[in-house]
C-alpha positions as CSV (number, residue, x, y, z in Angstrom):
1,X,0.0,0.0,0.0
2,X,1.3,3.4,-0.9
3,X,1.1,6.4,1.4
4,X,-0.3,6.5,4.9
5,X,-4.1,6.7,4.2
6,X,-6.5,3.9,3.7
7,X,-8.5,4.4,0.5
8,X,-12.0,3.2,1.3
9,X,-15.1,2.5,-0.8
10,X,-18.5,2.2,0.9
11,X,-21.2,0.0,-0.5
12,X,-24.6,1.3,0.7
13,X,-26.0,4.8,1.4
14,X,-28.0,4.1,4.6
15,X,-25.8,3.4,7.6
16,X,-22.9,4.0,5.4
17,X,-23.8,7.7,4.9
18,X,-25.3,8.2,8.3
19,X,-22.3,7.0,10.3
20,X,-19.4,5.4,8.4
21,X,-18.6,8.1,5.8
22,X,-18.6,10.9,8.4
23,X,-16.4,8.9,10.7
24,X,-13.9,7.9,7.9
25,X,-13.7,11.5,6.7
26,X,-13.1,12.8,10.2
27,X,-10.1,10.4,10.5
28,X,-6.9,11.7,8.8
29,X,-5.8,8.1,8.1
30,X,-8.7,7.5,5.7
31,X,-9.8,8.8,2.3
32,X,-13.3,7.9,1.1
33,X,-12.8,7.5,-2.6
34,X,-16.0,5.8,-3.8
35,X,-19.6,5.1,-2.8
36,X,-22.0,2.6,-4.5
37,X,-25.7,2.0,-4.3
38,X,-28.2,0.0,-6.3
39,X,-30.1,3.2,-6.5
40,X,-27.8,5.4,-8.6
41,X,-29.5,8.6,-7.4
42,X,-28.5,7.8,-3.9
43,X,-24.9,7.1,-4.8
44,X,-24.6,10.4,-6.7
45,X,-26.4,12.3,-3.9
46,X,-24.1,11.0,-1.2
47,X,-21.0,11.5,-3.3
48,X,-22.0,15.1,-3.9
49,X,-22.9,15.8,-0.3
50,X,-19.6,14.3,1.0
51,X,-17.4,15.4,-1.9
52,X,-16.5,11.8,-2.8
53,X,-14.8,11.4,-6.2
54,X,-16.6,8.3,-7.5
55,X,-20.3,7.2,-7.4
56,X,-21.2,3.8,-8.8
57,X,-24.5,2.2,-9.5
58,X,-22.8,-1.3,-9.5
59,X,-20.9,-2.5,-6.5
60,X,-18.7,-4.6,-8.7
61,X,-17.3,-1.3,-10.2
62,X,-16.5,0.1,-6.8
63,X,-14.6,-3.1,-5.9
64,X,-12.6,-2.7,-9.1
65,X,-11.7,1.0,-8.3
66,X,-8.3,2.0,-6.9
67,X,-8.9,1.5,-3.2
68,X,-7.7,-0.5,-0.2
69,X,-10.7,-1.2,2.0
70,X,-14.3,-2.1,1.0
71,X,-17.0,-1.4,3.6
72,X,-20.1,-3.5,3.0
73,X,-23.2,-1.9,4.4
74,X,-25.7,-3.4,2.0
75,X,-28.5,-5.8,3.2
76,X,-27.3,-9.1,4.6
77,X,-28.3,-11.3,1.6
78,X,-25.6,-9.4,-0.4
79,X,-22.8,-9.6,2.1
80,X,-21.4,-12.9,0.8
81,X,-21.1,-12.0,-2.8
82,X,-19.7,-8.6,-2.1
83,X,-17.2,-9.8,0.4
84,X,-16.0,-12.7,-1.8
85,X,-15.5,-10.3,-4.7
86,X,-13.6,-7.8,-2.5
87,X,-11.3,-10.5,-1.1
88,X,-10.7,-11.8,-4.7
89,X,-9.6,-8.2,-5.6
90,X,-7.2,-8.1,-2.7
91,X,-9.2,-5.6,-0.7
92,X,-9.5,-5.5,3.1
93,X,-13.1,-5.8,4.2
94,X,-15.3,-4.2,6.9
95,X,-18.6,-6.1,6.8
96,X,-21.9,-5.0,8.4
97,X,-23.7,-7.4,10.7
98,X,-25.2,-10.0,10.5
99,X,-22.2,-11.3,8.6
100,X,-24.3,-13.3,6.0
101,X,-27.6,-14.9,5.3
102,X,-26.4,-18.4,6.2
103,X,-23.7,-20.2,8.2
104,X,-22.3,-21.8,5.0
105,X,-21.8,-18.3,3.5
106,X,-20.1,-17.1,6.7
107,X,-17.8,-20.1,6.7
108,X,-16.8,-19.5,3.1
109,X,-16.1,-15.8,4.0
110,X,-13.8,-16.9,6.8
111,X,-11.9,-19.4,4.7
112,X,-11.3,-16.9,1.9
113,X,-10.3,-14.0,4.1
114,X,-7.9,-16.1,6.1
115,X,-6.4,-17.6,3.0
116,X,-5.9,-14.1,1.5
117,X,-4.3,-12.7,4.6
118,X,-6.4,-9.6,4.5
119,X,-7.8,-7.5,7.4
120,X,-11.4,-8.7,7.7
121,X,-13.6,-7.2,10.5
122,X,-17.3,-7.3,11.4
123,X,-18.9,-3.9,12.3
124,X,-19.7,-4.8,16.0
125,X,-19.0,-1.4,17.3
126,X,-20.4,-2.1,20.8
127,X,-17.0,-3.6,21.6
128,X,-15.6,0.0,21.3
129,X,-18.2,1.6,23.5
130,X,-16.4,2.9,26.6
131,X,-18.8,1.6,29.2
132,X,-19.1,-1.8,27.7
133,X,-15.3,-2.1,27.4
134,X,-15.2,-1.1,31.1
135,X,-17.6,-3.9,31.9
136,X,-15.2,-6.3,30.2
137,X,-12.3,-5.0,32.3
138,X,-14.3,-5.2,35.5
139,X,-15.3,-8.8,34.9
140,X,-11.8,-9.8,34.1
141,X,-10.5,-8.0,37.2
142,X,-12.9,-10.0,39.4
143,X,-15.2,-7.0,40.4
144,X,-18.3,-9.2,40.3
145,X,-16.6,-12.5,41.0
146,X,-17.9,-15.4,38.9
147,X,-20.3,-14.0,36.3
148,X,-23.6,-15.9,36.6
149,X,-26.5,-14.0,34.9
150,X,-26.8,-11.3,32.3
151,X,-30.1,-9.6,31.2
152,X,-30.2,-7.3,28.2
153,X,-33.4,-5.5,27.4
154,X,-34.0,-3.4,24.3
155,X,-37.6,-2.2,23.7
156,X,-38.5,0.4,21.1
157,X,-41.4,1.8,19.0
158,X,-39.2,2.2,15.9
159,X,-41.4,-0.2,13.8
160,X,-44.7,-0.2,15.7
161,X,-46.5,2.0,13.1
162,X,-48.1,-0.4,10.6
163,X,-48.1,2.4,8.0
164,X,-44.3,2.5,7.9
165,X,-43.3,1.5,4.4
166,X,-42.2,-2.1,3.5
167,X,-38.4,-2.4,2.9
168,X,-35.9,-5.2,2.8
169,X,-35.8,-5.0,6.6
170,X,-39.2,-6.7,6.5
171,X,-38.0,-9.6,4.3
172,X,-36.5,-12.6,6.1
173,X,-35.1,-13.8,2.7
174,X,-32.9,-10.7,2.6
175,X,-31.8,-10.9,6.3
176,X,-34.2,-8.5,7.7
177,X,-35.5,-8.5,11.3
178,X,-34.6,-7.4,14.8
179,X,-32.6,-10.6,15.5
180,X,-30.1,-9.8,12.8
181,X,-30.1,-6.1,13.2
182,X,-30.0,-5.8,17.0
183,X,-29.6,-9.3,18.3
184,X,-26.4,-9.9,16.5
185,X,-24.8,-7.0,18.4
186,X,-25.9,-8.4,21.7
187,X,-24.7,-12.0,20.9
188,X,-21.3,-10.6,20.0
189,X,-21.1,-8.4,23.1
190,X,-22.0,-11.4,25.3
191,X,-19.3,-13.6,23.7
192,X,-16.8,-10.7,24.2
193,X,-17.6,-10.6,27.9
194,X,-18.3,-14.2,28.8
195,X,-16.6,-16.5,26.2
196,X,-18.0,-19.3,24.0
197,X,-21.7,-20.2,23.8
198,X,-22.7,-23.8,24.5
199,X,-26.5,-23.8,24.2
200,X,-29.2,-21.6,22.6
201,X,-33.0,-21.3,23.0
202,X,-35.5,-18.7,22.1
203,X,-38.4,-17.5,20.0
204,X,-39.1,-15.0,17.3
205,X,-42.4,-13.2,16.5
206,X,-43.9,-10.9,13.9
207,X,-46.6,-8.5,15.2
208,X,-46.9,-6.1,12.3
209,X,-47.8,-8.7,9.6
210,X,-48.1,-6.4,6.6
211,X,-46.9,-3.0,5.4
212,X,-47.6,-0.7,2.4
213,X,-45.4,-1.3,-0.6
214,X,-44.3,1.4,-3.1
215,X,-47.5,0.9,-5.1
216,X,-49.7,1.3,-2.0
217,X,-50.6,-2.4,-1.9
218,X,-50.2,-4.3,1.4
219,X,-47.1,-6.5,1.4
220,X,-46.6,-9.4,3.8
221,X,-43.9,-9.0,6.5
222,X,-41.8,-12.2,6.9
223,X,-39.1,-10.9,9.2
224,X,-39.2,-10.8,13.0
225,X,-39.9,-7.6,14.9
226,X,-39.5,-9.3,18.3
227,X,-36.8,-11.7,19.5
228,X,-36.2,-13.2,22.8
229,X,-33.5,-15.8,23.5
230,X,-31.4,-17.5,26.2
231,X,-27.8,-18.4,26.0
232,X,-25.6,-20.7,28.2
233,X,-21.9,-20.2,28.1
234,X,-19.1,-22.7,28.6
235,X,-18.2,-20.9,31.8
236,X,-21.7,-21.8,33.2
237,X,-23.0,-18.2,32.9
238,X,-26.4,-17.7,31.3
239,X,-27.8,-14.7,29.5
240,X,-31.4,-13.6,28.6
241,X,-32.0,-11.1,25.8
242,X,-35.4,-9.5,25.0
243,X,-35.7,-7.3,21.9
244,X,-38.8,-5.6,20.5
245,X,-39.3,-2.8,18.1
246,X,-43.1,-2.8,18.1
247,X,-43.9,-1.5,21.6
248,X,-45.8,1.7,22.4
249,X,-42.9,3.1,24.3
250,X,-39.1,2.7,24.4
251,X,-36.9,1.3,27.2
252,X,-33.2,0.6,27.0
253,X,-30.9,-0.7,25.9
254,X,-30.4,-1.8,29.5
255,X,-27.8,-4.3,30.6
256,X,-27.6,-6.1,33.9
257,X,-24.6,-8.3,34.8
258,X,-25.0,-10.3,38.0
259,X,-22.1,-12.2,39.6
260,X,-21.3,-14.1,42.7
261,X,-19.6,-11.1,44.4
262,X,-21.1,-8.1,42.7
263,X,-23.3,-6.6,40.0
264,X,-23.0,-4.1,37.0
265,X,-25.8,-2.2,35.3
266,X,-25.8,0.0,32.2
267,X,-29.0,2.0,32.5
268,X,-31.2,3.4,29.7
269,X,-29.2,6.7,29.9
270,X,-25.9,4.9,29.2
271,X,-24.6,5.3,32.7
272,X,-22.6,2.5,34.3
273,X,-23.3,1.4,37.9
274,X,-21.6,-1.2,40.0
275,X,-21.8,-2.7,43.5
276,X,-19.8,-5.2,45.4
277,X,-21.5,-7.7,47.7
278,X,-22.9,-5.9,50.8
279,X,-22.5,-2.4,49.3
280,X,-24.7,0.1,47.5
281,X,-24.5,0.8,43.8
282,X,-22.1,3.6,42.8
283,X,-21.7,5.3,39.4
284,X,-18.7,3.9,37.4
285,X,-19.5,5.6,34.1
286,X,-16.5,6.0,31.8
287,X,-16.4,9.7,30.7
288,X,-16.5,10.2,26.9
289,X,-14.9,13.3,25.4
290,X,-15.8,12.4,21.8
291,X,-18.5,14.0,19.8
292,X,-20.0,12.6,16.7
293,X,-18.3,13.7,13.5
294,X,-20.0,16.4,11.4
295,X,-23.0,15.2,9.3
296,X,-23.4,12.1,11.5
297,X,-27.1,11.4,11.8
298,X,-27.2,8.4,14.1
299,X,-27.4,7.6,17.8
300,X,-24.0,8.3,19.6
301,X,-24.0,4.8,21.1
302,X,-23.3,3.4,17.7
303,X,-21.7,6.4,15.9
304,X,-19.0,7.0,18.6
305,X,-18.3,3.3,18.8
306,X,-17.8,3.3,15.0
307,X,-15.4,6.3,15.3
308,X,-13.2,4.2,17.6
309,X,-13.5,1.1,15.5
310,X,-12.4,3.0,12.4
311,X,-9.4,4.3,14.2
312,X,-8.5,0.8,15.3
313,X,-9.0,-0.5,11.8
314,X,-6.6,2.1,10.4
315,X,-3.9,0.9,12.8
316,X,-4.5,-2.7,11.8
317,X,-4.2,-1.9,8.1
318,X,-1.5,0.7,8.1
319,X,0.6,-0.4,11.1
320,X,0.0,-4.1,11.2
321,X,-1.7,-3.7,14.6
322,X,-3.7,-6.4,16.3
323,X,-7.3,-6.9,15.3
324,X,-8.4,-7.5,18.9
325,X,-10.7,-6.3,20.3
326,X,-12.5,-5.8,17.0
327,X,-14.8,-8.6,15.9
328,X,-13.1,-10.8,13.4
329,X,-14.8,-12.9,10.7
330,X,-14.6,-15.9,13.0
331,X,-16.4,-13.9,15.6
332,X,-19.0,-13.1,13.0
333,X,-19.3,-16.8,12.2
334,X,-19.9,-17.6,15.8
335,X,-22.8,-15.1,15.9
336,X,-24.2,-16.4,12.6
337,X,-24.4,-19.9,14.2
338,X,-26.5,-18.6,17.1
339,X,-28.8,-16.7,14.7
340,X,-29.2,-19.8,12.6
341,X,-30.2,-21.9,15.6
342,X,-32.8,-19.3,16.6
343,X,-34.1,-18.9,13.1
344,X,-34.8,-22.7,12.9
345,X,-37.2,-22.4,15.8
346,X,-40.9,-21.8,15.0
347,X,-42.3,-18.3,15.5
348,X,-44.6,-17.7,18.5
349,X,-47.3,-15.9,16.5
C-alpha cells in the first residue's frame, strides 16, 4: 500500500452515509474515494454531499476501483457475494452485521479471508463503547466474582407503526428483522464478555404482519420484529436477551450483569453502575470526550463506537496492529451460528 491513508469505498448509502462516511472523513488516516448504491441517485447524492470522487450504480465497479478497503453496508443477503469479490480483488473488508444470510456463507467468507491474509472485520461497534469495554475489564478483574447471569433489554417503538413502508428490513429472505439487526450485536457483546456459547434457546415473533409497498398495496412481512433468547456459556453463565421494536414506548438498551460477588448495570441513559457484595451501587460511568463527527445522523451509542472502530481499523491496516478487540470474521461466524439456531425455531405468532 502506498502512502499513509486507507482508501475506502463504501457500498450502501443508509448506515454508510449516516455513520461510516462521516467517521472515515473525520479520521486523517482514511480517504473515502468511492460510494456505491443499487439506487444510482442515492450514490450520486451521497457522493455530492460528502465530496466523494466516484459514485457507482454497480458495487462490482466500486470493488474494481483504486482502493484498499471495502466497507459492505448493503442488506445481509448481499454480504457474501460482495465480500468474496472484495477479497478476490485483494481488498481489506469491513462487513456489516449480521455477517451473512447463512452459516455456510459465513464459513466461506472466513476461509477466503484467512487464505488471502487480509484484514477482515465485522462492524460490531459495541466492543468499542467505553462503558461496555469497562464492563469487560471489571469482569476480568474480578469485580463481580464469577459471572452468573446477564439480562439485556431493548424495547422500542421504531417499527410499531403499521403504515411504515415495507423495505428489505421486513423480508426474512434478505436478512431483515430485529434478531439480525440488533440481536447480532448483543450476541457478539455477550461472547466478548463471557466467552463461548454452548446452548441456545429462544423464540421470534412478527406482530406487524403487513406494510404498504411502493405501489400502496399491502405486502406481507416475513421478518421478526420481536426476538427473545437465552444463551448458556461454557463458563456456566447464562444470559437472557429481550428485543422488541413494536412497543408503544421505548426502554433501553439496559444491561444487567450479576455475579457471585457483585453486579454491574448499564442503564437506559448509558450510565454504568456497580456494586460489590454488601455495598450500594455507585456510578462507574466512563467519561467520553468524543463528539459525533459532522454530518453524522445516528445515535451516539453506535456512531461513537464506530469512530473508535475506524481508528482501530486504520492501525490494523497501516501499522499491522492487532485486530483485537475488533470482531473478526470468526467472531461473525460464531454469531451467525447462534442466529441460525434461533431462526430454525418456529415463531410464536
